[in-house]
C-alpha positions, 0 to 999 in steps of 0.5 A: 679812025680813032674818033670813029672808034671812040664814037662806036664804043660810047654808042655801044656802051650807051646801048647796053646800059640803056637796055640793062636799065630798061630790063630792070625798070620795065617789068615793074611798070608793065606789072603795074599797067596790066594789074586789075584795079582793086585786085578783082578776079577777072577772066582773061585770054592768057595767050593774048596777055602773054603776047601783049606783055612780052611785046611791051617788054621788048618795046621797052628794051628797044626804047631803052637801047635807043635812048642809051645810044643817043646819050652815048652819042652825045657823050662821045661828041662832048669827049671828041670836042674836048679832046680836039680843043686840048690838042689845039692848045697843046700840053702847055703854053709855048715858051716866049721866043728869044730875041737876038740883040 
């Protein structure tokens, strides 16, 4: 149960971190992608542009959440494997057995 809790915490933390990073990075990318070349004056259908930009932002956030969850899962697996290997070794080497003479 503790391993499941560790996995869930890392996955959720990765999801939140990925969404946060995507929310910071995506707007500048979307602005660059939707800007007109040479800053010329253009006519556009504003509701369509708003819908497309909003969809792009939400898609970017979803991709960031998925990538963050995957990275969190990888980190959780590494932490679980490391904890398991340390548990097998114990706190230190066992003392040598005393022989009766």
